[in-house]
N, C-alpha and C positions, 0 to 999 in steps of 0.2 A: 515646358516642363513635362516630365513623364515619370514613372516609378523609377526608372534607371537612375535618376538623380538621388533617390532615397538610398539605393544599393551602393551608389558612389561614395555616398556620405560615411559609410561603414566599411570602406575599403581597407583601411588601416586599424580598424577597431580590433583590440585584443579579447577576442572572445574568452579563450581559455583563462586568461588573467582575470577577467571579470567573474567568471564562474567559480574560480578559486577563491576570490575575495567575499562572496556571498556567505553571510552568516545566517544562523537561525532567527535572529532579531529582524534581519531583512526580509526573510520570508513572511514572518509575522506581520511585518508593516505592509507587505504587498497584499497579503491575504485579507487585511482590514480596509484596503483602500475601497471607496465606493466606485470609483471609475479608474481602472488600471492605467498607469502612464506606460510609456514604452520600457523604462527601467524596471517598474514592476513586473511587466510581462517577461522580460528577459530574467529576472529574478526568480520567477516561478518555473523557469526551464533549467534552473541550475540544480545539480545534484543535490544539495542539501533539501530542497523542495520536495524531494521523493519521500523524506521522513514525515511530510504533512499530507501525504496523498489522500488520506480521508477527509481532511479539511477541504481541501481542493475538490474532491468529488462532491462533497455536500454543497459547497457554494455553487459549482458547476450545474448541479442538478437544480438548485433553487431558482437560478437565472434561465435555465432553460424551460421549466414550467411557467416562470413568469412571462416569458416572451412567446412560447409556443405551445403551451399547455402539455398535455400528455399525448401528443399526436406525433406520428411518423409519416412522412410523405413518401408514398412508394413510386418507383419508377423501374423500367426495364430497358436494358441497352438492345439495339438492333444493329448488327453489322451488315453494311451493305456492300463492302469490298475490302479484300486484304491486299490489294495492290499497292505497293509503297516505293517511292524512290529513296527513302533513307537508309542510313546504316547505323541504327541505333544499337548498341551493343547488348541492351538488356530486353529487347522486343522480338516476339515471334514473327512479326511482319517484316522484319529486316529483309531489304532487297536481296542481300546476300544469301539468305536461307533458301535452300531447295525445298519448297513447299508448293502444294496445290493452290493455284491463285484463281479467284473467282470474283465477279461483279454480278449483282443482282439486276435483272431488268424490272420494268414496272409491274409486270405481272407476277414475278417472283416475290417482289415488295408487297403487293396486294395480298398473296397467299400468307406470307409472314405476318402482316397486319392481321389478318383474320385470326390466325392462330393465337397471336398474343392477345387479341381483344376478347377471346373466350376466357382468358385467365382473369378478367375483371380490371386489368391495368388500363389506366387512361393518360399515363405520363410515359413517354418513350424518348429515349435518347438515341439518336442515329450516329452511328460510327463509320468511318472509313479509314483505310491506309492513306498515307499522304502522297498521292499521285494525282495531280490536277489534269493530267491528260485522259486518265481512266474515269475519274469522278470529277468533272469540272462543276463549278458553281451551279451551272444550269441543270446538271444531273441531280444535284442535291436539292434544288428548288423543286424540281418534277417529284422527286421522292417526297419531299415534304407535303406537297399538295395532295399526293396520294394518301399519305398517313393521316393527314388532318380529317379526311372522311371518317376515321376510326377512333382518333385520340382527341383528348381535350387540349393537351400539350405535347409539342413537338420541339426537342432540343437537339443540338447538334454537338458531336464531337469530332472535328476534321481538322484538316490542316488550316493554319492561320489565314485570314482573308483579309482583303481591303475593306474600309469602311463602307464603300457603295455595295460591295457584295454582301455584307451583313445587312444592309439595308433592303437589298433585294430579296434575300432569304426571309427577312421579316414580312415582306409583302406577300412571300409564298406561304406563310403560316408559321415559320420558326419564331419561338418566343424566348429560348434560351441557349446558352453555349456553355461548353466545357473546354478549357485548354489548360493542361498541366505544363508548368514550366519544367517539370522533371527535376531539375536542380537550379537553385539560385546561385550556384558558385560557378563563375564563369570558366575557372581552370577546369573543373570536373565535367562542366557542360561539353568543353571542347573534346575532352578525352573519351566521352562515352557517345558523342554524335560524330561519327566518322565520315559521313558524307551525306549529300543531299541538302535541300533548302533548310532542314531543321537545324543545320549548324548556325544559322543566323539567330544568334541569343537575343538580340534587341527586338527583331521582327516578331518573335514569339511573345516576348515580354509584354509587348504593347497591344497585343490581340485583344485582351479583355477591355482595354480602353476603347479600342476601335468599335468593338461590339456594343459597349455602353453608350458610345456617341451616336450609333446607329438606332438606338432604341429598344434593344432587346431587353426583356424584362429581367432575365437572370443571367449573372455570369458566375461561373463556378471554376475556382483555381485550385491549386495544390502542387506539392512536391510529389516525387516518386520516392518514397522513404527507403533508403538503402544506398543511394547513389553517393551521397555526401554527408559530412558530420550532421547529425540530425538535429541538434539544438539550433544551429545556424539555419537549417532549412526551415524549421518551424517559426523561428523568429521572423524571417523575411517573408514567409507565407502570411503570418499575422500582419506584418507592415503593410503588405500589398492588398490584403484584404480592408484594412482600415483606409488605406489610400483610396481604394475604389469607392468605399462607402462615403467618404468625406467629399470626393469629387463628383460623384454621380448619384445624387439623392433619390433619383427615380428608379435606381437599379437595385434588385435584390442580389446581394453577394453571399455566396455559399463557397465552402472549402470541402475538399476531399482529401483523406488521409491514406492513399493506398500504400501498402508496403509491397515490396518486390514478391512476386511468386514466380515459379519456375516458367521459363519460356524457352523457344527453340533457341538453340546456341549456348546453353548451359552457363548463363551470365552469373558469376559469383559476386554478390553484392559485398561491397566493402565494409557497410555499417549495418549489421543486423540489429533490429530494434525489439526488444522484449515487450510482453505485454504490460508490464508496469511503467515502463517508459511511455509506451503508446498512450496510456491513460493519463500519465503526467502532462503529456503534450497536448492531448485533446481537452482536458479541464482547463489548463492554462489559455488556450485558444478561446474557449467558451468565456472565461471571465474577462479576457481582453476584448472580444468581439461578442457581446451578448445577443445581438440581433442577426448574427450570421448564421445560415444554414450549415450544419455538418454533415457530410455524408460518409457512411461507412459501407463498403460494397461487399460482394460475395468473394472478394479476394480472403476475407477473413473468415476463420472458423464460425460455425453456427453457434456453438456454445458461448464464444467470446463476444460474437455480436449481440446475443441476448443479454449477457452479462453486463455490457456497457451501456445499454440503453438509457438508463437514468442519468448518465453522466454528461450530457450534452448532444447526443445524437438527434438529428431531426429527419434525416433522409436515408432511406434503405433501397438498395436494388434487391430484386428478388427474381427467381426462376431464371437466371441469366445464363446465356449462351456467348461465349467469345469467338465463336465461328461464324463465317457468313453463311447465311440461310440456316441457322440453327435450331429454328422453332418448328419448321415443316419437316426436315430431314436432319438427323444428327450429323454434325460436321465431322470431317476427317480428323483424327487426334493429332494429325501433323500440321494442320492448318488453324491452330488456334493462337491468339495473340498472347494469352498466358492461361495458366490452369484456375479453374473455379475451385475455391475450397468450400464455401456454403452452397450444397447443391440441392437445397430444398426447393420445393415448388412454391409459387406464389401463395397457394392456399396454405400450405405449411408455415410459411413465414408469417403470414397474416394471422394465423391462429397462435402462433407463439408469441406475437405482439400482444393479442387480446388476453392470453393466460397472465401476461405480466401487467395487465391494466393500462395498456397502451391502445390507443385508436389508430389503426392503419388508414390512411387517407389515400384513396385511389384517385380523387380528383379535387384540386383546390385551384384550379385555374381554367378559364375558358375564354380564349381569344375573341370569340364571337360577342362576349359581353363587354 
């Protein structure tokens, strides 16, 4: 059994019809539920629930404080390579894009680590394009061993791996992984992934389970909001996270909610998501998954990130660069995966959190312990 079975159960489900039938009374019942059922969760994603966004926000805030306090775990991405074999219509690293390609050697990784460490960050997320020939698992392991000398936590956001490869990376010091399904809609998935290993929907979908079985402490999942109908995307994201929580009790599960930002290739998203809808989706997720981490990245505007702090957020990236080697030397503008919107430094983001009575947490895990 895998989460694909859960998706298949909803293959013929009439989502538009369900949303049309949701009443204000249904929304009130869902809001009053001590633990949300799957139907309650879907109800809170329906358009009528937007009229109760204040009540959703209050409930989400209460649950977040109950489970996480007023803390925000800070992390920073580190891009090791932008070589990629995939043809993803929305991504700047698309193999078809004419852009400068680079991969960091261990000396360059060491220099990047030293630059990041000076900001106070202790959680680093390493990223590569999806090209196993250029960045094989052995390279990622070597990078992790280098970075563990500088940081308490090293996570990865790379191509999906075999379970034994996740085990090997765990032995090298990796304790968490992120993999976005991008879209849970198989039709849209095939349409936007035009070539490369990433076309294999099932292989990507099962990657968080392989990582959890391998013993990684954290798995982080999410859709790329804008590719497909957003309510369905959030619904399947929530189901996926609950499935992982139920089946891998030793694993911390987190969700990211990235919205499409401009990238090389001028991809035009079919489903733009406004701020109010974003808040509705995030608060519904918090009520459905009280213990899951929720990440809001520097894709979002600074003022928006600050405004939604009390509504369910637990993890922030800060001081980010989406170019390879972006902390020692500014990367080429044509070599970014996507554009950063919140360009504040780590210190500026931390100060903004403190000003809103939140505690920025730079270290909440140490593998040596």
